[in-house]
C-alpha positions as CSV (number, residue, x, y, z in Angstrom):
1,M,-99.7,-48.1,176.2
2,N,-100.4,-45.5,178.9
3,S,-98.8,-47.2,181.9
4,F,-95.3,-47.3,183.5
5,G,-93.8,-49.4,186.2
6,R,-94.2,-52.9,187.5
7,L,-94.9,-52.7,191.3
8,F,-95.4,-48.9,191.5
9,R,-97.5,-48.7,188.3
10,V,-98.7,-45.4,187.0
11,S,-101.4,-45.0,184.4
12,I,-102.2,-41.7,182.8
13,F,-105.5,-40.6,181.2
14,G,-107.4,-37.6,179.8
15,E,-107.0,-35.0,177.1
16,S,-105.9,-31.4,177.1
17,H,-109.4,-30.0,176.5
18,G,-111.5,-32.8,178.0
19,P,-113.3,-32.6,181.3
20,A,-110.2,-33.7,183.3
21,V,-106.8,-35.4,183.2
22,G,-105.6,-37.8,185.9
23,I,-103.5,-40.8,187.1
24,I,-104.1,-44.2,188.6
25,I,-101.3,-45.5,190.8
26,D,-101.5,-49.3,191.4
27,G,-99.1,-50.6,194.0
28,C,-99.0,-47.5,196.1
29,P,-98.0,-48.7,199.7
30,A,-100.7,-48.3,202.4
31,G,-100.4,-45.9,205.3
32,I,-98.8,-42.9,203.6
33,D,-100.1,-39.5,204.7
34,L,-101.6,-37.9,201.6
35,A,-103.6,-34.6,201.4
36,P,-104.4,-32.2,198.6
37,E,-101.9,-29.7,200.0
38,D,-99.0,-32.1,199.6
39,F,-99.3,-31.5,195.8
40,T,-99.2,-27.7,195.9
41,T,-95.5,-27.0,195.8
42,D,-94.6,-29.2,192.8
43,I,-97.8,-28.4,190.9
44,E,-97.3,-24.7,191.3
45,R,-93.7,-25.1,190.0
46,R,-95.1,-26.7,186.8
47,K,-97.8,-24.1,186.1
48,G,-97.7,-21.8,183.2
49,G,-98.4,-18.1,183.5
50,T,-96.5,-17.7,186.8
51,Q,-93.1,-17.1,185.0
52,K,-91.9,-15.2,182.0
53,G,-92.0,-17.2,178.8
54,T,-94.7,-19.6,179.8
55,T,-98.3,-20.1,178.5
56,P,-101.0,-17.8,180.0
57,R,-103.3,-20.8,180.4
58,Q,-104.1,-21.1,184.1
59,E,-105.7,-24.1,185.7
60,A,-106.4,-24.4,189.5
61,D,-105.0,-28.0,189.4
62,L,-106.5,-29.0,192.7
63,P,-106.1,-32.8,193.1
64,I,-109.4,-34.6,193.5
65,F,-109.0,-38.0,195.1
66,Q,-111.3,-40.7,193.6
67,S,-109.9,-43.8,195.3
68,G,-107.0,-45.0,197.4
69,V,-107.2,-42.4,200.2
70,F,-109.2,-42.8,203.4
71,K,-108.9,-40.5,206.5
72,G,-105.8,-38.9,205.0
73,K,-103.8,-42.0,204.4
74,T,-103.3,-44.3,201.4
75,T,-105.2,-47.5,201.6
76,G,-103.2,-49.8,199.4
77,A,-105.9,-49.8,196.8
78,P,-105.3,-48.2,193.4
79,L,-104.9,-44.4,194.0
80,T,-106.9,-42.3,191.5
81,V,-106.4,-38.5,191.3
82,L,-108.2,-36.1,188.9
83,F,-107.3,-32.6,187.7
84,E,-110.1,-30.7,186.1
85,N,-109.7,-28.7,182.9
86,N,-111.6,-25.4,183.2
87,N,-109.5,-22.8,181.3
88,T,-109.7,-24.1,177.7
89,R,-110.2,-22.3,174.3
90,S,-110.9,-25.1,171.9
91,G,-111.9,-22.8,169.1
92,D,-108.3,-21.9,168.5
93,Y,-107.8,-25.5,167.4
94,E,-110.9,-25.9,165.3
95,K,-109.8,-23.0,163.1
96,Q,-106.4,-24.5,162.3
97,R,-107.5,-28.1,162.0
98,S,-106.7,-28.2,158.2
99,F,-103.0,-27.8,159.0
100,P,-101.2,-30.6,160.9
101,R,-98.8,-28.5,163.0
102,P,-95.1,-29.2,162.4
103,G,-93.4,-30.8,165.5
104,H,-96.8,-31.9,166.9
105,A,-98.5,-35.2,166.9
106,D,-101.4,-34.0,164.7
107,F,-100.5,-35.9,161.6
108,V,-99.4,-39.2,163.1
109,A,-102.3,-39.2,165.6
110,S,-104.8,-38.8,162.8
111,K,-103.1,-41.6,160.9
112,K,-102.9,-43.9,163.9
113,F,-106.4,-43.3,165.2
114,G,-108.2,-42.8,161.9
115,G,-109.2,-39.2,162.6
116,Y,-111.1,-40.0,165.7
117,E,-108.5,-38.4,168.1
118,D,-109.3,-35.4,170.2
119,F,-107.1,-32.8,168.5
120,R,-108.0,-29.9,170.8
121,G,-104.9,-28.6,172.5
122,G,-103.0,-31.7,171.4
123,G,-105.5,-34.0,173.1
124,H,-103.8,-37.0,174.8
125,F,-100.4,-35.9,173.4
126,S,-100.5,-32.6,175.2
127,G,-98.0,-31.3,177.8
128,R,-101.1,-30.7,179.9
129,L,-100.9,-34.3,181.0
130,T,-97.6,-33.7,182.7
131,V,-99.6,-32.4,185.7
132,C,-100.5,-36.1,186.1
133,L,-96.8,-37.0,186.1
134,V,-96.0,-34.4,188.7
135,A,-98.8,-35.8,190.9
136,A,-97.4,-39.3,190.6
137,G,-94.0,-37.9,191.5
138,V,-95.4,-36.4,194.7
139,V,-96.6,-39.8,195.8
140,A,-93.4,-41.5,194.6
141,K,-91.2,-39.0,196.6
142,K,-93.1,-40.1,199.7
143,V,-92.4,-43.7,198.9
144,L,-88.7,-42.8,198.5
145,G,-88.5,-41.3,202.0
146,A,-85.1,-39.8,202.6
147,V,-84.0,-40.1,199.0
148,D,-83.8,-36.5,197.6
149,V,-84.7,-35.7,194.0
150,K,-83.9,-32.2,192.6
151,A,-84.0,-30.9,189.0
152,S,-82.8,-27.5,187.7
153,I,-82.4,-25.7,184.4
154,L,-78.8,-25.5,183.1
155,E,-79.3,-23.8,179.8
156,I,-82.0,-22.0,177.8
157,G,-81.4,-21.4,174.1
158,G,-77.7,-22.4,174.5
159,E,-77.2,-19.8,177.2
160,Q,-76.3,-20.5,180.8
161,D,-77.7,-17.1,181.6
162,L,-81.3,-18.2,181.5
163,E,-82.7,-14.6,181.2
164,K,-80.4,-14.1,178.2
165,G,-81.5,-17.3,176.6
166,L,-85.2,-16.5,177.1
167,Q,-84.7,-13.0,175.7
168,K,-83.4,-14.6,172.5
169,A,-86.8,-16.2,172.0
170,I,-88.6,-13.0,172.8
171,D,-86.5,-11.0,170.4
172,A,-86.8,-13.5,167.6
173,K,-90.6,-14.0,168.2
174,D,-89.8,-17.7,168.3
175,S,-89.4,-20.5,170.8
176,V,-86.2,-22.0,172.3
177,G,-85.2,-25.2,174.0
178,G,-83.0,-26.0,177.0
179,I,-81.2,-28.5,179.1
180,V,-82.5,-29.7,182.5
181,E,-80.4,-31.7,185.0
182,C,-81.7,-34.0,187.7
183,V,-79.7,-35.2,190.7
184,V,-81.0,-38.0,193.0
185,S,-79.2,-38.3,196.3
186,G,-79.4,-41.1,198.9
187,L,-80.1,-44.1,196.7
188,P,-79.0,-47.4,198.1
189,I,-76.5,-49.5,196.2
190,G,-77.9,-52.3,194.0
191,L,-81.0,-50.9,192.3
192,G,-81.5,-51.9,188.7
193,E,-80.5,-54.8,186.5
194,P,-77.6,-55.4,184.1
195,F,-79.4,-55.0,180.7
196,F,-82.9,-54.1,179.8
197,D,-83.9,-52.9,183.3
198,S,-80.8,-50.9,184.1
199,V,-81.2,-47.7,186.1
200,E,-80.5,-45.8,182.9
201,S,-83.0,-47.8,180.8
202,V,-85.8,-47.3,183.3
203,I,-85.2,-43.6,183.8
204,A,-84.8,-43.0,180.1
205,H,-88.1,-44.8,179.4
206,A,-89.8,-42.6,182.0
207,A,-88.1,-39.4,180.9
208,F,-89.2,-39.8,177.3
209,A,-92.8,-39.7,178.5
210,I,-92.2,-35.9,178.9
211,P,-93.4,-34.7,175.4
212,A,-90.5,-32.2,174.8
213,V,-87.6,-34.5,175.7
214,K,-85.3,-35.3,172.7
215,G,-82.2,-36.6,174.4
216,I,-80.7,-37.9,177.7
217,E,-77.3,-38.4,179.2
218,F,-75.9,-39.7,182.5
219,G,-72.8,-38.5,184.3
220,A,-70.2,-37.2,181.8
221,G,-72.7,-38.3,179.1
222,F,-71.6,-37.4,175.5
223,L,-68.4,-35.8,176.8
224,A,-67.2,-39.4,177.6
225,A,-66.7,-39.9,173.9
226,K,-63.9,-37.4,174.0
227,M,-62.2,-38.7,177.2
228,F,-59.4,-41.2,177.8
229,G,-60.5,-44.3,179.8
230,V,-58.3,-43.4,182.8
231,S,-59.9,-40.0,183.0
232,H,-63.4,-41.3,182.7
233,N,-63.0,-44.1,185.2
234,D,-64.3,-43.2,188.7
235,T,-61.7,-44.1,191.4
236,L,-63.4,-46.2,194.2
237,L,-62.7,-44.7,197.6
238,D,-64.5,-46.9,200.2
239,M,-66.8,-49.8,200.8
240,E,-69.8,-47.5,200.7
241,G,-69.1,-47.1,197.0
242,H,-68.1,-43.4,197.1
243,T,-65.9,-42.4,194.1
244,E,-63.5,-39.6,193.6
245,S,-65.3,-38.4,190.5
246,N,-68.8,-39.2,189.2
247,N,-68.5,-39.6,185.4
248,A,-70.7,-42.6,185.6
249,G,-73.5,-40.6,187.0
250,G,-74.1,-43.0,189.9
251,V,-74.7,-46.0,187.8
252,V,-72.2,-48.8,186.8
253,G,-73.3,-51.9,185.0
254,G,-76.8,-50.7,185.0
255,I,-76.9,-50.7,188.9
256,S,-76.8,-47.8,191.3
257,N,-73.4,-47.5,193.0
258,G,-74.1,-45.4,196.0
259,N,-73.1,-42.0,194.5
260,K,-75.5,-39.3,193.3
261,L,-77.5,-40.3,190.3
262,V,-77.0,-37.5,187.8
263,F,-78.6,-37.1,184.4
264,R,-79.6,-34.4,182.0
265,V,-82.3,-34.1,179.3
266,A,-82.4,-32.0,176.2
267,I,-85.7,-30.1,175.7
268,K,-86.7,-29.1,172.2
269,P,-88.0,-25.7,171.3
270,T,-91.8,-25.4,171.8
271,S,-93.3,-26.6,168.5
272,S,-96.1,-24.0,168.7
273,T,-94.0,-21.0,167.8
274,P,-95.5,-17.5,167.1
275,K,-93.6,-17.3,163.8
276,E,-95.3,-18.0,160.5
277,Q,-94.6,-21.5,159.2
278,E,-95.4,-23.8,156.3
279,S,-97.2,-27.1,156.5
280,L,-99.4,-29.3,154.4
281,N,-103.0,-28.2,154.2
282,W,-104.6,-31.7,154.1
283,E,-107.8,-30.3,152.8
284,T,-106.2,-28.7,149.7
285,G,-103.2,-31.1,149.4
286,E,-100.9,-28.1,149.1
287,V,-98.1,-26.8,151.3
288,E,-99.2,-23.4,152.6
289,K,-98.2,-20.7,155.0
290,F,-100.0,-20.5,158.3
291,S,-99.5,-19.4,161.9
292,I,-100.3,-21.3,165.1
293,K,-103.0,-19.7,167.3
294,G,-103.6,-20.4,171.0
295,R,-101.7,-20.0,174.2
296,H,-98.2,-21.6,174.3
297,D,-94.9,-21.5,176.1
298,L,-91.9,-19.8,174.5
299,C,-89.6,-22.1,176.4
300,I,-91.2,-25.4,177.7
301,A,-87.9,-26.2,179.5
302,L,-89.0,-23.6,182.2
303,R,-91.7,-26.0,183.3
304,V,-89.8,-29.3,183.0
305,P,-87.9,-29.5,186.4
306,P,-90.8,-30.7,188.6
307,V,-91.8,-33.1,185.8
308,L,-88.3,-34.5,185.5
309,E,-88.1,-34.9,189.2
310,A,-91.5,-36.8,189.1
311,V,-90.5,-39.3,186.5
312,A,-87.2,-39.9,188.2
313,A,-89.0,-40.5,191.5
314,M,-91.5,-42.8,189.8
315,A,-88.7,-44.9,188.3
316,M,-86.7,-45.1,191.6
317,A,-89.8,-46.0,193.6
318,D,-90.5,-48.8,191.3
319,L,-86.9,-50.1,191.4
320,M,-86.8,-49.9,195.2
321,L,-90.0,-51.9,195.6
322,L,-88.8,-54.4,193.1
323,E,-85.5,-54.8,195.1
324,G,-87.6,-55.3,198.2
325,V,-86.4,-52.1,199.9
326,R,-89.3,-51.4,202.3
327,P,-90.4,-47.8,201.8
328,R,-90.4,-45.5,204.8
329,V,-94.0,-44.6,205.5
330,V,-94.1,-40.8,205.6
331,Q,-96.1,-39.6,208.6
């Protein structure tokens, strides 16, 4: 449903225009230093309005601890963190309710939940809830200790020059997608299981919780389909598992091999584009022209790096705890 992980278990709740969104982390180790300011850097990186091409919606996103923290340290009890929604304009969505927006969950959500869903701003399907994922990632990174998790944008709109790719969207008065890469350094050998709980499976499961993700690849990824086996194989160099190349992306047989874990995700163009579109008007039963109102990102990929880092950290923290690797308590 709305939870991920087995020992480091994250549950996400709230709706885009409800009073708040938040997370509950069950299995968070006790004794970790945790203060509101620990969340600032990654949450600021995720925010819209601070960079060209992102939504003007601004939320303070100050974490409010409800449980699991006492005297500045985690207690071992479930950790609950809230983020208030204060800058909403729900009227934009009331006006366009008769048109289920192409690319959004409006139609399927109404069918699944019988029309009782909160449709304002996408409700529980909204990218607004990725602030919760980022918060979970902040805690997960502390659990990981010396393991480093970094994500960056490789392309926007098919362009490695990010400004050029973004300008394509501005000129077209439309939205564009992008490619984001995540690199995890310092993982021990042996995380993951051979089949359903492979490192790739667990990370892919978590990565697709990011609403705009449409594809994922590890190491050489889809380029591997064009390579010869001897070119794709990574030559083993030492007993620490280091290899001459890293086409496997740090995972062999579903298990971390001591090299950097490298994966990339494809981010679709923002579905709420400024351009006029057509969609079913479910009040008239006719396909009609309409335009989406509200505040939206021209390129949602710009805000994905801290979210991708977060889900990778969540997945790795869970695998490390399952493997019995004792987390380093961050002081």
